[in-house]
C-alpha positions in Angstrom: -6.2 18.4 -10.2 -7.2 15.4 -7.9 -11.0 16.1 -8.9 -9.9 15.9 -12.5 -8.3 12.3 -11.7 -11.1 11.0 -10.2 -13.4 12.0 -13.1 -10.7 10.4 -15.4 -11.0 7.1 -13.6 -14.7 7.2 -13.7 -14.6 7.7 -17.6 -11.9 4.9 -18.2 -13.2 2.3 -15.1 -9.6 2.4 -13.9 -10.0 0.5 -10.2 -7.4 2.3 -8.3 -5.6 0.1 -5.8 -2.7 1.1 -3.4 -0.4 -1.6 -1.7 1.5 -0.1 1.4 4.8 -2.6 0.9 7.8 -2.8 3.5 11.0 -3.5 1.7 12.8 -4.5 4.7 16.5 -3.6 6.0 18.3 -3.5 2.9 19.5 -7.0 1.6 17.2 -7.8 -1.2 16.4 -11.2 0.3 14.9 -9.9 3.3 11.5 -9.1 1.7 8.6 -11.2 2.1 7.1 -13.6 -0.6 4.0 -11.6 -0.2 5.8 -8.1 -1.1 7.7 -9.8 -4.2 4.2 -10.8 -5.5 2.6 -7.4 -5.1 5.8 -6.0 -7.2 5.3 -8.4 -9.8 1.7 -7.1 -10.4 2.3 -3.4 -9.7 1.5 -1.0 -12.7 3.2 1.8 -11.1 5.9 1.7 -8.0 6.6 5.0 -5.5 9.9 4.3 -3.9 11.7 5.7 -1.1 15.8 6.4 -1.1 16.6 3.4 1.7 15.0 0.6 -0.6 17.4 -1.4 -2.4 17.0 -1.0 -6.2 17.4 -4.6 -7.0 13.8 -5.1 -6.0 12.8 -2.9 -8.9 13.9 -5.9 -11.0 10.8 -7.6 -10.1 8.6 -5.6 -11.7 10.3 -4.8 -14.9 7.2 -3.4 -17.1 6.0 -1.3 -13.7 6.4 2.8 -14.0 9.1 3.7 -11.5 8.8 7.0 -9.7 11.3 8.0 -7.1 10.1 9.8 -4.0 13.2 9.2 -1.5 13.6 11.7 1.1 16.8 11.8 2.9 18.5 14.5 5.1 18.7 17.8 3.5 17.5 16.1 0.1 14.0 16.0 0.1 12.8 15.1 -3.9 9.3 15.8 -2.7 7.5 16.8 0.5 5.1 14.5 2.5 2.0 16.3 1.2 3.5 15.9 -2.3 4.1 12.4 -1.8 0.5 11.8 -0.7 -0.9 13.7 -3.7 1.7 11.7 -6.3 0.6 8.3 -4.7 -3.3 9.1 -5.1 -2.6 10.3 -8.4 -0.7 7.3 -9.6 -3.2 4.8 -8.5 -6.3 6.7 -10.6 -3.8 7.1 -13.5 -2.3 3.6 -13.6 -4.6 1.3 -11.5 -2.6 -1.1 -9.4 0.4 1.5 -7.1 2.9 0.2 -4.8 4.2 2.4 -2.1 7.7 0.6 -1.5 9.2 2.0 1.9 12.5 1.1 3.5 12.1 -1.6 6.7 8.3 -1.6 7.9 6.1 1.3 6.8 4.6 1.6 10.2 7.9 1.7 12.5 9.0 5.6 12.0 7.7 5.2 8.2 4.4 7.5 7.9 2.9 4.8 6.9 -0.4 5.5 8.6 -0.4 8.9 7.5 -0.5 7.8 4.0 -3.0 5.0 4.6 -5.5 8.0 6.2 -4.8 10.2 3.1 -5.0 7.5 0.5 -8.5 6.1 1.8 -9.9 9.5 2.0 -10.4 9.2 -1.7 -12.2 6.1 -1.7 -9.1 4.2 -3.1 -8.5 0.5 -1.9 -5.5 -0.2 0.2 -3.6 -3.0 1.2 -0.6 -3.4 4.0 2.3 -5.7 3.6 4.5 -5.5 6.7 8.6 -5.4 6.1 11.1 -6.7 8.4 11.9 -4.0 10.7 15.8 -2.7 10.2 15.3 -1.9 14.0 15.5 -5.6 14.4 17.0 -7.2 11.7 20.4 -5.2 11.6 21.1 -5.9 15.2 20.5 -9.7 14.4 22.7 -9.8 11.4 25.6 -9.1 14.2 24.3 -11.5 16.5 22.7 -9.0 18.7 20.0 -10.5 20.4 17.7 -7.7 21.7 16.4 -9.6 24.8 18.2 -12.7 26.2 17.2 -14.4 29.3 19.0 -12.7 32.3 20.3 -10.2 30.3 17.6 -8.1 28.9 13.5 -8.3 29.4 12.8 -6.1 26.8 13.8 -3.4 24.4 12.6 -0.1 23.2 12.9 1.2 19.5 13.1 5.1 19.5 13.3 7.6 16.9 16.6 10.0 17.5 15.0 12.8 15.6 11.4 14.0 16.0 9.2 15.8 13.5 10.6 19.0 15.5 14.2 17.9 14.7 14.6 17.2 18.5 15.8 14.1 20.1 12.8 12.2 21.7 12.3 12.8 25.2 11.6 8.6 25.8 15.7 8.7 25.4 15.7 9.8 28.9 13.2 7.4 29.9 14.9 4.3 28.2 18.2 5.4 29.4 16.9 4.8 33.3 16.0 1.1 32.4 17.5 -2.1 32.0 16.3 -2.3 28.4 18.2 -2.5 25.1 17.7 0.9 23.5 17.5 0.8 19.7 17.7 4.1 18.3 17.1 5.1 14.7 17.8 8.2 12.8 19.7 9.3 15.9 23.6 9.6 14.3 23.0 13.7 14.4 22.0 13.3 17.9 24.9 11.0 19.1 26.3 13.4 21.5 23.1 14.1 23.1 22.5 10.7 23.5 25.7 9.9 24.9 25.5 12.6 27.7 21.8 11.2 28.7 23.3 8.1 29.2 26.2 9.4 31.0 24.2 11.3 33.4 22.3 7.8 34.6 26.0 6.4 35.0 25.8 4.1 31.8 29.5 5.0 30.7 30.4 1.2 30.1 27.5 0.0 28.6 28.0 -1.8 25.3 26.8 0.1 22.2 26.8 -0.6 18.7 26.6 1.5 15.6 25.7 -0.3 12.3 25.6 1.7 9.2 24.0 0.4 5.8 23.1 -2.6 7.9 22.6 -5.8 5.9 23.9 -4.4 2.6 27.4 -4.6 0.8 28.1 -1.3 2.0 27.7 -2.3 5.6 30.1 -0.6 8.2 30.5 -1.3 11.9 31.4 0.3 15.2 31.8 -1.0 18.5 32.7 0.4 22.0 30.5 1.7 25.0 28.7 4.7 25.8 32.1 6.4 26.8 33.9 5.3 23.8 31.6 5.5 20.9 32.0 8.9 19.8 35.6 8.6 19.3 34.7 5.2 17.5 32.2 6.9 15.2 35.3 9.4 14.2 37.4 6.7 13.6 35.6 4.4 11.6 33.8 7.5 9.7 30.2 6.4 10.3 27.3 8.2 9.4 23.9 8.0 8.4 22.1 5.9 7.7 22.9 4.0 10.7 21.3 2.1 14.1 22.4 2.8 17.3 22.2 -0.3 20.0 22.7 0.0 23.3 22.6 -2.7 25.8 24.4 -5.2 27.5 23.1 -7.6 25.1 25.7 -6.2 22.6 28.6 -7.8 24.4 26.6 -11.0 24.4 27.0 -11.6 20.6 29.3 -14.1 19.7 30.6 -12.1 16.9 31.3 -9.5 19.5 32.1 -11.3 22.5 36.2 -11.3 22.1 36.1 -7.8 21.5 34.4 -6.8 24.8 36.4 -9.6 26.3 39.4 -7.4 25.7 37.7 -4.5 27.6 37.2 -6.7 30.5 33.4 -6.2 30.0 32.7 -9.8 29.7 33.6 -13.0 32.2 35.4 -16.0 30.8 
């Protein structure tokens, strides 16, 4: 099939091009100007489940193809998505692969680029604002703060083998801020690890659908966060933020003062 498309491209003189574009964390205004311009020029857009559909309004004449993958609901396998991107580029010319957040942070962007370029197709990468930083920031949580946290970890909660990343064990032993993506199904394991290293009272935030109108919030400590999740009915997609910087947020300070975790 792909060979046929290559021959089609040679006959029609279509110049295929693929732009790998990060859509940002969810708020449609948190996309780059360069990203908007790419959408306006697109002939076809292949978009994920977590992107804000309002972004598609920038490309009213483009062909739209949904290739979203959510837990338990995969429209296409990754191999099928790769082939569809190449097919669309050969057939339509200017293809945009629109992915949530930043495509190079747990977005399999490098895998897609490598596959696309193996067919000699020109590629461009336009970074997106990663949810790992933008979502905590929307709640006033600075991942680093002088005198509080000198660094931060961004970890996937679920590996390709559907297991919890071993990096969580290392992060739990540090004083760094820990941001965990795709970790809600592993929350009990995460909590157990932090408790093992006597981190029971470390402030913890969970932000579901961050920066969108459907945003839901839960705050507590390692020892209480599972109860908070039940009470608030939190679920995926959500970001878990663990660290002393959580209580430093001006939005959350009064809450943590009530827990006697912040000195007046």
